[in-house]
C-alpha positions as CSV (number, residue, x, y, z in Angstrom):
1,M,-23.6,39.5,-0.6
2,R,-25.8,36.2,-0.5
3,R,-26.1,36.4,-4.3
4,L,-22.4,36.9,-4.8
5,L,-21.6,33.7,-2.5
6,A,-24.9,31.9,-4.6
7,A,-22.7,33.0,-7.6
8,L,-19.1,31.6,-6.1
9,I,-21.1,28.3,-5.2
10,L,-22.6,27.9,-8.8
11,A,-19.8,28.8,-10.8
12,G,-17.2,26.1,-8.2
13,L,-19.9,23.2,-8.9
14,A,-20.3,24.2,-12.4
15,L,-16.4,23.9,-12.7
16,I,-15.9,20.5,-11.2
17,G,-19.2,19.4,-11.7
18,G,-20.9,20.1,-8.1
19,A,-22.2,17.9,-5.8
20,G,-23.5,14.8,-8.3
21,A,-21.0,15.3,-10.8
22,L,-19.4,12.1,-9.6
23,R,-21.9,10.2,-10.1
24,A,-22.6,11.4,-13.7
25,Q,-18.9,11.3,-14.4
26,D,-18.9,7.4,-12.8
27,D,-21.7,6.3,-14.7
28,T,-22.1,9.1,-17.6
29,P,-20.6,7.6,-21.1
30,P,-18.4,10.6,-22.7
31,M,-19.3,12.2,-25.7
32,S,-17.4,10.8,-28.7
33,P,-17.3,14.2,-31.1
34,A,-16.1,13.6,-34.6
35,K,-12.6,14.4,-35.3
36,P,-12.5,18.4,-35.9
37,A,-10.6,20.7,-37.7
38,A,-7.6,22.6,-35.9
39,G,-9.6,26.2,-36.4
40,S,-8.9,29.0,-34.1
41,A,-12.4,29.1,-32.5
42,T,-12.9,24.9,-32.4
43,P,-12.7,24.3,-28.7
44,A,-9.8,23.2,-27.7
45,K,-11.6,19.9,-26.0
46,L,-12.9,18.4,-29.1
47,L,-9.5,18.5,-30.5
48,F,-7.9,17.0,-27.9
49,G,-10.8,14.8,-27.1
50,A,-10.4,13.2,-30.8
51,V,-6.9,12.2,-30.4
52,K,-6.6,8.3,-29.5
53,E,-2.6,7.9,-29.3
54,P,0.1,9.8,-27.4
55,A,2.5,12.0,-28.8
56,S,4.7,9.1,-28.2
57,D,8.2,10.7,-30.4
58,L,7.9,13.6,-28.1
59,A,10.0,13.4,-24.9
60,P,7.4,13.3,-21.8
61,R,6.5,16.6,-20.8
62,A,3.9,18.1,-18.5
63,I,2.8,21.6,-20.5
64,G,0.9,24.5,-18.8
65,F,-1.3,24.3,-15.7
66,Y,-3.1,21.3,-14.3
67,S,-6.5,22.8,-15.4
68,R,-4.5,24.6,-18.8
69,G,-2.2,22.6,-20.8
70,C,-1.1,19.4,-22.6
71,L,1.0,16.0,-21.9
72,A,3.5,15.5,-24.9
73,G,5.1,11.6,-24.3
74,G,2.2,10.5,-22.6
75,E,2.3,6.3,-21.3
76,A,-0.8,4.5,-20.2
77,L,-1.3,3.2,-17.1
78,P,-1.9,-1.1,-17.8
79,I,-5.7,-1.5,-17.3
80,N,-4.8,-4.6,-15.1
81,G,-1.8,-5.0,-12.4
82,P,-1.5,-7.2,-9.6
83,T,-3.0,-4.4,-7.0
84,W,-4.7,-2.0,-9.6
85,Q,-7.8,-2.2,-12.1
86,A,-8.5,0.6,-14.2
87,M,-12.2,1.6,-15.2
88,R,-14.4,3.4,-17.1
89,L,-12.2,2.0,-20.1
90,S,-14.2,3.5,-23.5
91,R,-12.9,7.3,-22.1
92,N,-9.5,6.3,-23.0
93,R,-8.5,8.5,-20.0
94,N,-5.9,6.3,-18.4
95,W,-2.7,7.9,-19.8
96,G,-0.2,10.0,-17.7
97,H,2.9,11.8,-17.7
98,P,5.0,8.5,-17.0
99,D,5.7,10.0,-13.6
100,L,2.4,9.7,-12.6
101,V,2.2,6.0,-13.7
102,V,5.0,5.4,-11.5
103,F,3.2,6.7,-8.5
104,L,0.3,4.5,-9.1
105,E,1.5,1.6,-9.5
106,Q,3.6,2.0,-6.5
107,L,0.8,3.3,-4.5
108,A,-0.8,0.1,-5.6
109,A,1.6,-2.1,-4.3
110,R,1.6,-0.3,-1.1
111,A,-1.9,-0.5,-0.7
112,P,-2.5,-4.3,0.7
113,K,0.5,-3.0,3.2
114,V,-1.8,-1.0,4.9
115,G,-5.1,-2.8,4.4
116,W,-6.2,-1.7,1.3
117,P,-7.0,-4.3,-1.4
118,G,-6.0,-2.7,-4.7
119,L,-6.9,0.7,-6.3
120,L,-9.6,0.6,-8.8
121,V,-7.9,4.1,-11.0
122,G,-10.9,6.5,-12.6
123,D,-10.1,9.5,-14.6
124,M,-6.2,10.4,-15.1
125,A,-5.8,12.6,-18.3
126,Q,-6.4,11.9,-22.4
127,P,-3.6,10.8,-24.6
128,R,-2.1,14.1,-25.3
129,G,-3.7,15.9,-22.3
130,G,-5.6,18.8,-22.7
131,P,-9.2,19.8,-22.1
132,M,-11.8,17.0,-21.7
133,A,-15.2,17.5,-23.5
134,S,-16.8,16.3,-20.0
135,G,-15.9,15.8,-16.6
136,H,-13.2,17.7,-15.3
137,A,-11.7,21.1,-15.6
138,S,-8.3,20.3,-14.5
139,H,-7.0,16.7,-15.5
140,Q,-4.8,18.4,-18.7
141,I,-1.2,17.7,-18.2
142,G,-0.9,14.0,-17.2
143,L,-0.4,14.5,-13.2
144,D,-3.7,13.8,-12.1
145,A,-5.7,10.5,-11.3
146,D,-8.9,9.9,-9.8
147,I,-8.9,7.1,-7.5
148,W,-11.6,5.7,-6.5
149,L,-12.8,5.1,-2.6
150,T,-13.9,1.8,-3.1
151,P,-11.8,-1.1,-2.5
152,M,-10.4,-3.3,-5.3
153,P,-12.5,-6.6,-5.6
154,K,-10.4,-10.5,-5.2
155,R,-11.7,-10.8,-8.9
156,E,-11.2,-9.1,-12.2
157,Y,-13.9,-6.8,-13.3
158,T,-15.0,-7.4,-17.2
159,A,-14.9,-4.8,-19.4
160,K,-18.6,-4.1,-18.9
161,E,-18.5,-4.3,-15.2
162,R,-15.2,-1.3,-15.4
163,E,-18.1,0.4,-17.3
164,D,-21.3,-0.2,-14.9
165,V,-20.0,-0.5,-11.7
166,S,-20.6,2.5,-9.2
167,A,-17.9,3.9,-7.2
168,T,-19.2,3.9,-3.6
169,M,-20.8,6.4,-2.0
170,I,-19.1,7.7,1.1
171,V,-20.6,11.2,2.1
172,R,-23.8,10.5,4.3
173,P,-27.3,12.1,2.5
174,D,-26.9,15.1,4.7
175,R,-23.8,16.1,3.3
176,L,-22.3,16.6,6.9
177,D,-20.4,13.5,7.6
178,V,-19.7,10.5,5.9
179,D,-21.6,7.6,6.3
180,A,-20.4,5.2,9.0
181,K,-21.4,2.4,7.2
182,V,-19.1,2.6,5.1
183,W,-16.2,4.3,6.1
184,T,-13.6,2.3,7.1
185,P,-10.1,2.9,8.7
186,A,-8.7,1.2,5.7
187,H,-9.9,4.3,4.2
188,V,-8.0,6.4,6.4
189,A,-5.1,4.3,5.2
190,I,-5.0,4.3,1.8
191,I,-5.8,8.5,1.5
192,R,-3.1,8.4,4.2
193,A,-0.7,6.6,2.0
194,A,-0.9,8.9,-1.0
195,A,-0.8,12.1,0.8
196,Q,2.6,11.1,2.5
197,D,4.0,10.5,-0.9
198,E,6.9,13.4,-1.2
199,R,5.7,13.8,-5.0
200,V,2.1,14.0,-4.3
201,E,1.1,18.2,-4.3
202,R,-2.4,17.7,-3.4
203,V,-5.3,15.2,-2.5
204,L,-8.8,16.6,-3.2
205,V,-11.8,15.0,-1.1
206,N,-15.2,15.8,0.0
207,A,-15.3,18.1,2.5
208,A,-16.9,15.5,4.8
209,I,-14.1,13.1,4.2
210,K,-11.6,15.7,5.4
211,K,-13.7,16.2,8.5
212,A,-13.6,12.3,8.8
213,L,-9.8,12.4,8.3
214,C,-9.3,15.3,11.1
215,R,-11.3,12.9,13.4
216,D,-9.9,10.0,12.7
217,A,-6.0,10.3,12.2
218,K,-3.8,8.8,14.3
219,G,-0.1,9.6,15.0
220,D,1.4,12.3,12.7
221,R,-1.0,14.3,11.3
222,A,1.3,16.5,8.9
223,W,0.0,14.7,5.9
224,L,-3.3,16.0,6.8
225,Q,-2.0,19.3,5.1
226,K,-1.8,18.5,1.8
227,V,-5.5,16.9,1.9
228,R,-7.5,19.4,0.8
229,P,-11.3,19.8,0.6
230,Y,-13.8,20.5,-2.8
231,W,-17.1,20.4,-4.3
232,G,-18.1,17.1,-5.1
233,H,-15.3,14.4,-4.3
234,D,-18.0,11.7,-2.0
235,Y,-16.4,8.9,-4.5
236,H,-12.9,9.1,-4.9
237,M,-10.1,11.1,-3.8
238,H,-8.6,13.1,-7.0
239,V,-4.0,12.7,-6.3
240,R,-2.4,15.2,-8.0
241,I,1.3,15.4,-8.3
242,S,4.1,17.8,-8.5
243,C,5.3,19.0,-11.6
244,P,8.0,16.8,-13.1
245,A,11.8,18.3,-13.0
246,S,11.7,17.4,-16.5
247,S,9.1,19.2,-17.4
248,P,10.1,23.3,-17.5
249,D,7.1,24.6,-19.0
250,C,4.9,23.0,-16.6
251,R,3.3,25.4,-13.9
252,P,2.8,24.6,-10.3
253,Q,0.7,25.6,-8.0
254,D,1.1,27.8,-4.9
255,A,2.5,25.4,-1.5
256,V,-0.9,24.6,0.5
257,V,-1.3,26.9,3.7
258,P,0.4,26.2,7.0
259,G,-1.5,23.4,9.0
260,D,-3.7,20.7,8.7
261,G,-6.6,22.4,7.7
262,C,-9.1,20.8,10.4
263,D,-10.3,24.0,11.9
264,K,-10.9,25.7,8.5
265,L,-14.0,23.3,7.9
266,D,-16.9,24.9,8.8
267,W,-17.3,27.4,5.8
268,W,-18.1,24.0,4.0
269,F,-20.8,23.4,5.8
270,S,-22.8,26.4,6.3
271,E,-25.8,26.7,4.6
272,G,-25.1,28.5,1.8
273,V,-22.9,26.2,0.7
274,L,-24.7,22.9,1.4
275,H,-28.2,24.4,0.3
276,P,-27.1,27.3,-2.5
277,K,-29.6,29.4,-3.5
278,P,-29.4,30.1,-7.3
279,P,-29.2,33.8,-8.2
280,K,-31.8,35.7,-9.6
281,V,-30.0,36.0,-12.9
282,P,-27.5,32.3,-13.4
283,P,-23.7,34.0,-14.5
284,K,-23.2,33.0,-17.9
285,P,-21.2,30.0,-18.7
286,A,-17.4,30.6,-19.7
287,P,-17.0,30.1,-23.8
288,P,-14.5,26.5,-24.4
289,V,-10.9,27.3,-24.2
290,T,-9.4,27.3,-27.7
291,L,-5.9,26.0,-28.6
292,A,-4.7,29.0,-28.9
293,Q,-5.5,29.6,-25.4
294,L,-3.3,26.8,-24.3
295,P,0.1,27.4,-24.1
296,P,1.7,27.4,-27.2
297,A,3.8,24.1,-26.9
298,C,0.5,22.3,-27.3
299,A,-0.2,23.0,-30.8
300,A,2.3,21.0,-31.5
301,V,1.7,18.3,-29.3
302,L,-1.7,18.1,-31.5
303,K,0.0,18.0,-34.4
304,A,2.8,15.0,-34.1
305,P,2.6,11.4,-35.2
């Protein structure tokens, strides 16, 4: 049983990048693959990663599931707004379904009203969505966005700073709670603002952040139901919006379980989860997803002008 638990934990860490993956995600440049041929065995992440523009001639549609799909008619979040800045521009991942772009702009406008200066927006999706060469298993259909838990500065970051500045580490070194030196009521307020939006399906955070939210949230706590603990997410909240009504090929997630989830956190802080022992025989990595394994409409998205 212990070996099975360790294998499952390692598989989960591999899927989302592990507890330290957000550092790599924030600080490591993405791969820059040459444009490959769309052969049957070519990993889809190389095909979609090589396309630099959206399928703008197609109507906006989120196609497939969050971790297995693509995006038609993608729109870029402007790199600067009154209360937001897009980060890591070299990745070309500031794209999303127009509904996601509108959500981010509206959340950014609300942020100062709850005590948060503005949003630093990390990865959204590639121009046509699809699997990414590094960093994420999801973010494929233009409905996911990483919002740093670092307040936007009063000045505009330079292009170099957007590549080099690191997001603030929120989780304590022992991983049992948040770092009291950086955690503030404003963190609670901006996560609450995101989760209370009716368009939001999930908000993923580190279990230590969920623990702090459960402790510090006042008044109405219904929004905590959407805030789910997951590996990584030490530096940002991963916000996922629901399938748009105009995207019939978009597959929604199962509904969140009833309750605020605050009574179901113990497992995340158990020794086997915090410090998993590697199995004697490491699990083999799953083969990369090919275009044929994505929804059929993704081939047309990839070939579109």
